[in-house]
C-alpha positions as CSV (number, residue, x, y, z in Angstrom):
1,M,11.9,37.7,-25.1
2,L,14.5,39.8,-23.4
3,R,15.7,40.4,-27.0
4,E,12.2,41.1,-28.3
5,S,11.6,44.1,-25.8
6,G,15.1,45.6,-27.9
7,S,17.2,44.9,-24.7
8,R,20.9,44.6,-26.0
9,L,22.2,43.5,-22.9
10,P,25.0,41.0,-22.4
11,V,23.4,37.8,-21.0
12,E,24.3,34.9,-18.7
13,V,22.2,31.9,-18.7
14,W,22.9,29.8,-15.4
15,S,22.4,26.0,-14.8
16,K,23.1,23.8,-11.9
17,D,25.7,21.6,-13.3
18,E,26.7,20.1,-17.0
19,A,24.0,17.6,-16.7
20,D,21.4,20.1,-16.3
21,E,23.2,22.2,-19.4
22,S,21.6,21.4,-23.4
23,A,25.3,22.1,-25.0
24,E,23.1,22.6,-28.4
25,W,20.9,25.1,-26.7
26,C,24.0,26.9,-25.4
27,A,25.7,27.1,-28.8
28,E,22.2,28.6,-30.2
29,L,22.3,31.4,-27.8
30,V,25.5,32.4,-28.7
31,K,24.2,33.8,-31.7
32,E,22.1,36.0,-29.4
33,G,24.8,37.5,-27.5
34,M,24.4,35.0,-24.7
35,V,26.8,32.7,-22.7
36,C,25.8,29.6,-20.6
37,R,27.5,29.5,-17.2
38,R,27.4,26.7,-14.3
39,L,27.0,26.9,-10.9
40,A,29.0,23.8,-10.4
41,D,32.2,25.1,-12.0
42,Y,32.5,27.7,-8.8
43,L,31.1,25.0,-5.6
44,D,29.5,22.0,-5.1
45,P,26.0,22.5,-6.1
46,E,24.5,19.3,-3.6
47,Q,25.8,21.4,-0.8
48,L,23.0,23.7,-1.9
49,R,19.9,21.2,-1.2
50,H,17.2,23.7,-2.7
51,P,16.7,25.7,-5.5
52,Y,16.3,28.9,-3.8
53,Q,19.9,28.6,-2.4
54,W,21.1,29.2,-6.3
55,K,20.2,32.3,-7.4
56,V,22.6,34.6,-4.7
57,F,25.4,32.6,-5.8
58,T,24.8,33.2,-10.0
59,M,24.8,36.7,-9.2
60,M,27.9,36.7,-7.1
61,F,29.7,34.9,-9.4
62,A,28.1,36.1,-12.5
63,S,30.7,38.6,-15.0
64,F,28.8,41.9,-14.3
65,E,29.4,44.8,-11.7
66,E,26.5,46.1,-12.5
67,M,23.2,43.3,-13.7
68,L,19.7,43.1,-13.9
69,F,18.8,39.7,-12.8
70,L,15.7,37.9,-14.0
71,D,14.3,34.5,-12.8
72,A,13.7,32.4,-16.2
73,D,9.7,33.1,-16.3
74,S,10.2,36.9,-15.6
75,I,9.3,38.4,-19.2
76,P,10.2,42.2,-19.6
77,V,7.2,43.7,-22.1
78,R,9.9,47.0,-22.1
79,N,13.5,47.9,-22.9
80,P,15.1,47.8,-19.6
81,D,18.6,48.7,-20.2
82,G,17.7,52.1,-19.7
83,V,16.9,51.6,-16.2
84,F,20.5,51.6,-15.6
85,D,21.3,54.7,-16.6
86,A,18.4,56.3,-14.5
87,A,18.3,58.2,-11.6
88,V,16.7,55.9,-9.0
89,Y,19.1,53.2,-9.6
90,R,22.1,55.4,-9.7
91,D,21.2,56.9,-6.2
92,N,20.5,53.8,-4.7
93,G,22.4,50.6,-6.3
94,V,19.9,48.1,-5.6
95,L,16.2,47.7,-7.2
96,L,13.5,45.5,-5.6
97,W,9.9,44.9,-6.3
98,R,7.0,44.1,-3.5
99,D,5.3,40.8,-3.1
100,Y,2.1,40.4,-2.0
101,W,2.4,39.9,1.7
102,K,3.6,42.1,4.5
103,H,6.4,40.5,6.3
104,S,5.3,38.0,8.5
105,G,8.7,37.3,10.2
106,S,9.6,36.0,13.6
107,P,9.5,38.6,16.3
108,W,13.3,38.0,16.9
109,L,14.4,39.1,13.4
110,P,15.4,42.5,13.9
111,Y,17.6,41.4,16.6
112,L,18.6,38.7,14.3
113,I,20.1,41.0,11.9
114,G,21.4,43.8,13.6
115,I,18.1,46.0,13.7
116,N,18.6,47.7,17.4
117,S,16.4,50.4,16.5
118,T,12.5,50.0,17.9
119,K,11.3,52.5,14.7
120,K,13.1,50.7,12.2
121,S,11.2,47.4,13.5
122,D,8.1,48.9,14.0
123,E,8.8,50.3,9.9
124,L,9.7,46.5,9.3
125,V,6.5,45.1,10.3
126,K,4.5,47.7,8.0
127,E,6.5,47.0,5.3
128,E,5.5,44.8,2.0
129,S,8.0,41.6,1.4
130,I,10.0,41.5,-1.5
131,E,9.5,39.3,-4.8
132,S,13.0,38.5,-6.1
133,G,12.0,37.6,-9.9
134,Q,13.9,40.4,-11.0
135,M,16.5,42.4,-9.5
136,Y,19.1,45.1,-10.2
137,W,21.6,45.0,-8.3
138,N,25.6,46.7,-8.0
139,K,28.2,44.5,-6.6
140,K,30.5,47.4,-6.3
141,T,28.3,49.4,-4.1
142,H,26.3,46.4,-2.6
143,W,28.9,43.6,-2.4
144,K,28.6,43.4,1.6
145,S,24.5,43.3,1.4
146,L,25.3,40.3,-1.4
147,L,28.0,38.7,0.8
148,L,25.1,38.2,3.6
149,A,22.4,37.5,1.4
150,A,24.6,34.2,0.7
151,Y,25.2,33.9,3.8
152,Y,21.2,34.0,4.8
153,N,20.7,32.2,1.5
154,F,23.4,29.0,2.3
155,Y,21.9,28.5,5.9
156,G,18.3,29.3,4.3
157,P,16.3,26.1,4.6
158,E,17.4,25.2,7.9
159,F,17.2,28.5,9.6
160,W,16.8,31.7,7.7
161,Y,13.9,31.2,5.3
162,T,11.7,30.5,8.4
163,V,12.9,33.6,10.2
164,F,12.2,35.9,7.5
165,N,8.6,34.4,6.9
166,N,7.8,32.2,9.4
167,G,6.9,29.6,7.1
168,W,4.3,31.4,5.7
169,A,3.8,31.6,2.0
170,G,6.8,32.7,-0.5
171,W,8.7,30.8,2.0
172,G,12.4,31.0,0.4
173,D,15.1,33.2,-0.6
174,K,12.9,36.4,-1.6
175,D,13.2,38.3,1.3
176,T,17.0,37.4,2.3
177,F,18.2,40.0,-0.4
178,A,16.5,43.1,1.4
179,M,16.7,41.9,4.8
180,A,20.7,42.1,3.6
181,C,20.4,45.3,2.5
182,K,19.1,46.3,6.0
183,A,21.5,44.5,8.1
184,T,24.7,46.4,5.9
185,G,23.3,50.1,6.3
186,E,23.5,49.8,2.4
187,G,19.7,50.5,1.6
188,Y,17.9,49.9,-1.5
189,F,15.1,50.9,-3.1
190,Q,11.6,49.3,-3.1
191,I,9.6,50.3,-6.2
192,P,6.2,51.7,-4.7
193,H,4.0,50.8,-6.9
194,A,1.7,47.7,-6.2
195,L,2.1,44.7,-8.1
196,V,-0.9,44.0,-10.9
197,T,-2.2,40.2,-11.4
198,G,-2.3,39.0,-15.0
199,F,-5.0,36.6,-15.2
200,V,-6.1,33.6,-17.7
201,S,-8.6,34.9,-20.1
202,N,-12.2,34.8,-19.2
203,S,-11.3,33.3,-15.9
204,S,-10.2,34.3,-12.5
205,H,-7.0,32.2,-12.3
206,G,-4.3,34.2,-11.7
207,I,-1.3,33.8,-14.1
208,A,1.4,36.2,-13.7
209,M,2.8,39.2,-11.6
210,I,2.9,42.6,-13.3
211,Q,5.9,44.6,-11.8
212,A,6.3,48.2,-12.5
213,D,8.8,50.4,-14.4
214,P,10.9,51.9,-11.4
215,T,11.8,55.3,-13.6
216,V,8.1,55.8,-13.9
217,A,7.0,57.4,-10.2
218,S,3.6,58.6,-11.3
219,E,2.0,55.5,-12.1
220,H,2.4,51.6,-12.5
221,A,4.0,51.4,-16.2
222,P,4.3,47.8,-16.9
223,M,7.8,46.8,-17.2
224,F,8.0,42.8,-16.1
225,F,5.4,40.0,-16.5
226,H,6.4,37.4,-14.2
227,A,4.5,34.3,-14.9
228,N,4.7,32.7,-11.8
229,I,2.2,30.7,-11.7
230,I,2.1,28.9,-14.8
231,K,5.6,28.9,-16.7
232,W,5.8,29.9,-20.4
233,G,7.5,26.9,-22.2
234,I,7.3,24.0,-24.6
235,K,5.8,22.0,-21.7
236,E,3.1,24.2,-20.5
237,F,2.2,26.1,-23.3
238,M,2.4,23.1,-26.1
239,C,1.4,20.2,-24.4
240,T,-2.4,20.2,-24.6
241,E,-3.2,17.6,-27.1
242,N,-1.9,14.8,-28.8
243,C,1.0,14.8,-26.7
244,R,3.4,11.5,-26.4
245,Q,2.9,9.3,-23.5
246,P,6.1,8.3,-22.2
247,D,5.4,4.5,-22.7
248,D,4.0,5.0,-26.3
249,G,7.4,3.8,-28.2
250,R,7.9,7.0,-30.0
251,V,11.4,8.5,-30.2
252,G,11.5,12.5,-29.0
253,R,10.4,14.7,-26.0
254,Q,8.0,13.1,-23.9
255,Y,5.4,15.3,-22.2
256,R,1.5,14.0,-20.3
257,I,-1.1,15.9,-21.4
258,D,-2.4,18.1,-18.0
259,D,-6.0,17.7,-18.1
260,D,-5.8,19.9,-14.9
261,S,-4.1,22.8,-16.4
262,D,-5.7,26.6,-16.0
263,I,-5.0,26.6,-19.7
264,K,-5.8,23.8,-21.6
265,D,-9.4,25.1,-22.8
266,Q,-7.7,28.3,-23.8
267,L,-4.7,26.4,-26.1
268,S,-7.2,23.7,-27.3
269,Q,-9.8,26.2,-28.4
270,H,-6.7,28.6,-29.6
271,R,-7.8,31.4,-27.7
272,R,-5.7,33.8,-26.1
273,V,-4.1,32.8,-22.5
274,Y,-3.4,35.6,-21.1
275,S,-6.1,38.7,-20.0
276,V,-3.9,41.9,-18.9
277,S,-6.1,45.1,-19.3
278,S,-3.3,46.8,-17.7
279,L,-0.8,46.3,-20.5
280,F,-3.1,46.2,-23.3
281,E,-4.2,50.1,-22.3
282,R,-0.8,51.0,-22.8
283,G,-0.6,49.5,-26.5
284,I,1.6,46.7,-24.8
285,D,0.6,42.7,-25.7
286,P,3.3,40.5,-25.1
287,E,1.5,37.2,-25.8
288,P,1.9,37.3,-29.8
289,L,6.1,37.8,-29.3
290,M,5.8,34.9,-26.4
291,W,4.4,32.7,-29.3
292,K,6.8,34.1,-31.8
293,V,9.7,33.1,-29.6
294,L,7.9,29.6,-28.6
295,E,7.4,29.0,-32.6
296,R,11.3,29.7,-32.9
297,V,12.2,27.3,-29.8
298,A,9.4,24.2,-31.2
299,C,10.9,24.3,-34.8
300,R,14.2,25.8,-35.2
301,S,15.9,24.8,-32.1
302,S,17.6,21.1,-30.4
303,R,14.7,21.4,-28.0
304,G,11.8,21.5,-30.6
305,D,10.6,18.6,-33.0
306,A,8.2,18.3,-35.7
307,H,5.2,17.2,-33.1
308,L,5.8,20.6,-31.1
309,C,6.5,22.1,-34.0
310,K,3.2,21.6,-36.0
311,N,0.8,22.3,-32.3
312,T,2.9,25.6,-32.0
313,R,2.3,26.8,-35.6
314,E,-1.1,25.6,-35.8
315,H,-1.6,27.9,-32.4
316,A,0.0,31.1,-33.1
317,E,-1.9,31.0,-37.0
318,K,-5.5,30.5,-35.5
319,T,-5.1,32.9,-32.5
320,F,-2.8,35.7,-33.6
321,G,-2.7,35.6,-37.6
322,Y,1.1,34.2,-37.8
323,R,1.9,33.2,-41.3
324,F,4.4,30.5,-42.2
325,L,5.8,30.2,-45.3
326,D,6.1,26.9,-46.6
327,E,8.4,27.6,-49.5
328,C,11.5,28.4,-47.0
329,V,10.8,25.8,-44.5
330,D,13.8,23.9,-44.8
331,E,16.0,27.1,-44.3
332,C,14.2,28.6,-41.5
333,G,17.3,28.0,-39.4
334,K,19.4,30.3,-41.7
335,R,16.5,32.8,-42.9
336,Q,14.0,33.1,-39.5
337,R,12.7,36.4,-40.7
338,D,11.8,35.3,-44.2
339,C,9.8,32.6,-42.9
340,V,7.7,34.2,-40.2
341,R,5.1,37.3,-40.5
342,G,4.4,38.8,-37.5
343,P,0.6,39.0,-36.1
344,W,0.0,42.6,-38.0
345,Y,1.3,41.6,-41.4
346,A,-2.3,40.2,-41.7
347,P,-5.4,41.4,-40.0
348,S,-4.9,39.6,-36.6
349,R,-7.4,37.0,-35.7
350,A,-6.4,37.4,-31.8
351,K,-9.1,37.4,-29.3
352,P,-10.0,39.7,-27.6
353,K,-7.7,42.7,-29.5
354,P,-8.2,46.3,-27.9
355,E,-10.4,48.7,-29.2
356,T,-7.3,51.1,-28.8
357,W,-4.6,48.9,-30.3
358,T,-3.1,50.8,-33.4
359,K,-0.6,49.0,-35.9
360,D,2.6,48.3,-34.7
361,T,4.6,49.5,-38.0
362,E,7.5,49.1,-36.0
363,Y,7.0,45.8,-35.3
364,E,6.2,44.8,-38.8
365,D,9.1,46.5,-40.5
366,S,11.7,43.8,-38.1
367,F,10.2,41.1,-40.4
């Protein structure tokens, strides 16, 4: 999805260790200008008993001086490359996004992180907490705060995570970055726009956080679609019916049917999963592109198989009007663009479709 947004940034995809990594998948990522990295090459990950602790160390060991850190479930809906040249980033060095809640840390928090000013302590209580699914970070200007954040995370589960939010919702790494910047005096810029919730279509179930473009001060212009509730991927988006049970004796990926999934009806009835009017109003619709990427994973990567490919293509065809050309199925690994026609190649059957949507000629011409 990063490449679908138009981004040309070099990318490092981090995993815990070799067992957590797929050699075939990593080889495929090289074609996209991406490389796999392992945390275990730099430290013993067994010392980090919670995945929340991994993030800051991947940032430290990454080869980039300036970076956009993205959780695997945070999807850019517009090209994020230009932010590195924007004044809001150049002037601040670190960009962080708001979460739903205000700070709920211990009364001792200001003292523990070295904030001795009563005014700053009062300001901290009134601030919103941070959501760390996406962060811009300049390690040259903010190396002290990154090191301190590593300290907070190394001892996070035993102490700091609870100090930062008293064990309430959001317990984990997310507030360690802002607190480290405050403690070192290096500062950061918190995007002022409140996040917007994305919902499952025709329901009241929240499914994602939509975070704003930091370069647009006047209004909430969507930039990141953080699917924090239901992750987008093979397991969640393709295993809705006729999935292989672990005990059925067949070879291949084995997933259980999740009858309690909030999106099971949408998938089984070939309807849209997301309802995000704030995106539609700006002519942004990430879901067809997400299914294009999922089809590639299911049909033309080491992580897919024939069963998942069939289900994925069926949904993409019936919901978004994709067309998959049979005459080149055997060559899809080599000729992807010849095999897939975008949803606007033929009249779209997407449901619902914004009345103000205009034909995306640039998207269609890319095929």
